[in-house]
C-alpha positions, 0 to 999 in steps of 0.5 A: 148207075145205082138208083139212090134206093139200090145205094141205101139198100146196098150201103145196108146190106154191106154194113149189117153183114159186117155186123157180127152176132156179139153182145156189147161189153164195157171194161176199163183199159189203158189207151193212148197213155190214159191208165182209166181209159174205159171202152164200150164195144158192140161188133165192130163198133167201139167208143172209148171214154176218158174220164182222166181228162174232160170226160171226152170221147178218145174214140168213136169207131166202126170196122176200123174208120175212128170220127175222133181226131186224137193228138198224137202228143197226148200219149205223153200227158202227164197229170198236172200239166194243162188238159188236152184239147182233142177228140170227143169233146163236149161243153156247155154254153152260150159261149161267149158269156157262160162262167169259167168252168176250168174243172169240168172242161180239163179235171179228172171225171169219176166213171161208173161202168152201169151196163153192159153198153152204158157208162157214166162220166161225173165232173169234178165238183168246184167250179165257179160256173154253178154247173155240175156235168154228167155224162152218160154213154149208151151203145144203141143198135137200129137196122143193123148199125151200132150208134152212140147215144152222148147224153149231157145233164146239167145241173145248176149247184148254185144258188142263182139262176143260170142259164146254160146250152148244151154244146158239142165240141168233137173233133175229127179228121180234117180233110172231108165234106161237111154237109148240113141239110136246110130242112123247111124252115126258111133260114134268118140268114141271107147267106144260109149260114153266120162266118165270125169274122175278126173280133165280135163280127158275126158275118151273115151274108158271107159268100165262099167259094168252099161253101155250096148250097145244093138240093137243100143241103149246104156243102162245105168242101174245104177249109174257108176263108173264116173258120167258125160257121153257123148256122140255124137249120132245125133239121136235126143232123149233121154229116160229114163225109170222111175220104175213107169212104165213110159219113160220120153222123150226129143226129139230135133233136131241135126246139124251132119254138124255144129260144137258143141263146148263143150270139146268133141263135145257132143250132150247130155250128162248125170249125173248120181251119186249115190243118189236121181237124174239123170240130163239129158242133150240135148246140141245144137251147136254152135252158133255164136253170134254178138252184137243183134244177137239171136239163139234158141234150142227147147226140147220136153218133153213127158211122156208115159207109158212104161212097166218097165223091172223087176230085171234081165229083159230086156227094149223092146227097138224097142218098146220104139223106136216104140212109141217114134216115134209114139207118140211124135212130133220132135220140130220145 
């Protein structure tokens, strides 16, 4: 059996060899029925952005493996219909108290290709929340891998003080294993996670056969009894192991000395229902914005080869952690 270091080194070599020596490109394309999509591409890594509805990521793929779940029904979407709800969504919270912002969520954004590897999407004006969003997407290289940095800037365009937080809400294909490092700080939750029950009940002593704690990690092996879960880990990354032997990794900064203003003080949430998709949700700290002030939060997305465990087997979590640290870079 390969050692963890040998496994990590082998994955590095395999992916590096697969990455062509090629300059990044950016262009406007037609994609999945959308006529103004923006494609960022570098070697085998591709991101497709959707300014026409909600400023989303429609595809994030590497060497043919796609991390996004994109609803086939979106191909029939037409202007004037309600906004579709799939693929690489972003939002802001707190979830239970944030003011409505339908234009940012489902309206048409403006797009600008700023460099060969970078594009900027800006939300429409006029949401009742008083928050205007800018999302900057940049392909970045590290140790032979190419990732996508997704930076969301929230600006208070109103006259009152607004308290908000970044909230990632991207959908990936279901059926995989979600891996959450617990880090070296104790959790406030006896179960190491919170389960959102019916109504407003948040259960911090939940037990579920599909959620396992092992070697300093939580693994969500299949849909739990209730799909919405919350975590207070400060480790700063989450991995989703897909059955096609690919790991989708999100890295992000955490701030142990700041306030997190979701109801349970979450730094991360996962929604894993029965069905075709899973939602991976990094959450930022509270930003208290006076009129005209802005705050930003960046998620770093990476797709790397990693063996999916056979039925009854277990993923090598220590090897996964090594691959994350060696092959990906934390966003600024």
